[in-house]
C-alpha positions as CSV (number, residue, x, y, z in Angstrom):
1,M,0.0,0.0,0.0
2,N,1.3,3.4,-0.9
3,A,-0.5,6.5,0.3
4,G,2.2,9.0,-0.7
5,N,3.0,11.7,1.8
6,A,-0.4,11.9,3.3
7,C,-0.8,12.4,7.1
8,R,-3.7,11.4,9.2
9,G,-4.9,13.7,12.0
10,V,-5.1,12.9,15.6
11,F,-8.5,12.7,17.3
12,H,-9.7,11.4,20.6
13,A,-12.7,12.0,22.8
14,E,-13.6,10.5,26.1
15,A,-16.4,11.2,28.6
16,V,-16.3,9.7,32.0
17,R,-19.2,9.6,34.5
18,R,-18.7,8.4,38.0
19,R,-21.5,8.1,40.5
20,Q,-21.3,6.8,44.0
21,A,-24.4,5.8,45.8
22,E,-25.4,7.4,49.1
23,P,-23.8,5.9,52.2
24,G,-25.5,2.7,53.2
25,G,-27.1,2.4,49.8
26,G,-24.3,0.3,48.4
27,G,-22.8,0.4,45.0
28,E,-20.7,2.6,42.8
29,E,-20.9,3.1,39.0
30,D,-18.5,4.2,36.4
31,L,-19.4,4.8,32.8
32,R,-16.7,5.5,30.2
33,I,-17.3,6.4,26.6
34,G,-14.3,6.8,24.2
35,L,-13.6,7.3,20.6
36,G,-10.3,5.9,19.2
37,A,-7.2,7.9,18.7
38,R,-5.0,7.9,15.6
39,D,-1.5,9.2,15.6
40,A,-0.4,11.8,13.2
41,V,1.9,9.7,11.1
42,R,3.0,9.5,7.5
43,V,1.0,6.7,5.9
44,D,3.5,5.6,3.3
45,D,3.6,1.9,4.3
46,A,1.2,-0.9,5.1
47,V,1.9,-0.8,8.9
48,E,1.2,2.9,9.4
49,G,-1.7,3.1,7.0
50,N,-3.6,0.1,8.2
51,D,-5.6,1.7,11.0
52,P,-9.3,0.9,11.3
53,A,-11.6,3.6,10.0
54,Y,-12.9,4.2,13.5
55,L,-12.7,2.9,17.1
56,F,-15.5,3.3,19.6
57,S,-15.9,1.8,23.0
58,L,-18.4,2.1,25.8
59,Q,-17.5,0.6,29.2
60,S,-19.4,0.5,32.5
61,W,-18.5,-0.9,35.9
62,L,-21.2,-1.2,38.5
63,D,-20.6,-2.4,42.1
64,L,-23.9,-3.7,43.5
65,P,-25.0,-4.5,47.1
66,G,-24.2,-8.0,48.4
67,H,-20.6,-7.9,47.2
68,T,-21.6,-8.3,43.6
69,A,-20.6,-6.4,40.4
70,V,-21.5,-6.1,36.8
71,D,-19.0,-4.9,34.2
72,A,-19.7,-4.4,30.5
73,L,-17.6,-3.4,27.5
74,F,-19.1,-2.6,24.0
75,R,-16.6,-1.9,21.3
76,S,-16.9,-1.2,17.6
77,V,-14.0,-1.3,15.2
78,G,-14.0,-0.1,11.6
79,T,-12.7,-1.9,8.5
80,R,-9.0,-2.2,8.1
81,P,-7.8,-1.4,4.5
82,D,-4.9,-3.7,3.7
83,P,-5.3,-6.6,4.1
84,V,-9.0,-6.0,4.4
85,V,-10.5,-7.0,7.8
86,S,-14.2,-6.4,8.1
87,A,-15.6,-4.0,10.7
88,Y,-17.1,-5.6,13.9
89,S,-18.9,-4.7,17.1
90,E,-18.8,-6.9,20.2
91,L,-19.9,-7.0,23.8
92,D,-18.2,-8.5,26.8
93,V,-20.0,-8.8,30.2
94,R,-18.8,-9.9,33.6
95,F,-21.0,-10.8,36.7
96,G,-18.8,-11.1,39.8
97,W,-19.2,-12.0,43.4
98,T,-16.7,-11.3,46.2
99,L,-16.8,-14.4,48.3
100,R,-14.4,-13.1,50.9
101,S,-11.6,-10.6,51.1
102,G,-9.1,-11.6,48.4
103,W,-11.3,-14.1,46.6
104,D,-13.8,-13.4,43.9
105,L,-15.8,-15.6,41.5
106,S,-17.1,-14.3,38.1
107,V,-19.1,-15.5,35.1
108,V,-17.7,-13.8,32.0
109,G,-19.1,-13.7,28.5
110,Q,-16.9,-12.5,25.6
111,N,-17.9,-11.5,22.1
112,L,-21.5,-12.0,22.8
113,L,-23.1,-10.3,19.8
114,H,-21.8,-12.6,17.1
115,A,-20.7,-16.2,16.9
116,H,-17.2,-15.0,15.7
117,H,-15.3,-12.1,14.1
118,S,-11.9,-11.7,12.5
119,E,-9.1,-9.4,13.7
120,L,-5.7,-8.7,12.2
121,L,-3.1,-8.5,15.0
122,S,-0.3,-7.3,12.7
123,P,0.0,-6.7,9.0
124,N,2.1,-9.8,8.2
125,A,0.2,-12.1,10.4
126,P,-2.9,-14.2,9.4
127,H,-6.4,-13.1,10.5
128,Y,-7.4,-14.5,13.8
129,D,-11.0,-15.6,14.3
130,F,-12.3,-14.8,17.8
131,R,-15.3,-16.8,18.9
132,R,-18.0,-16.2,21.4
133,G,-17.2,-17.6,24.8
134,V,-18.6,-17.9,28.3
135,F,-16.4,-19.0,31.2
136,V,-16.1,-19.0,35.0
137,R,-13.2,-17.3,36.7
138,S,-12.0,-17.7,40.2
139,R,-9.4,-15.2,41.4
140,W,-7.5,-15.3,44.6
141,Y,-5.3,-12.3,45.4
142,F,-3.2,-11.4,48.4
């Protein structure tokens, strides 16, 4: 791919909303909305000129009463030009429980909107097919 001496501009937008429930009401919520950033670079080779047309994400973390939490991430990625990788949108969700201090258990769903989608991790690598998945995670930390 050769785009000559063209440069692409930089753009980024992010809005963050944080709300904490009243004392005793339990729970805390974060909502994050972001649009992707693109560096101002010369796009005269396949690596630098292969950014997706757009990146969009919406993420929320919600701590609920009873030591539970719900987290969600929606993301949408535009088409990549060379090699062509189709645009996709996906949703990840986590339901978690803190069983005791230092130990939590979660049910996680990834790529829930479609059975699969392709991504290109680097220009010289093959496309990777990411499939929908649901799993249980136990985390012990100290």
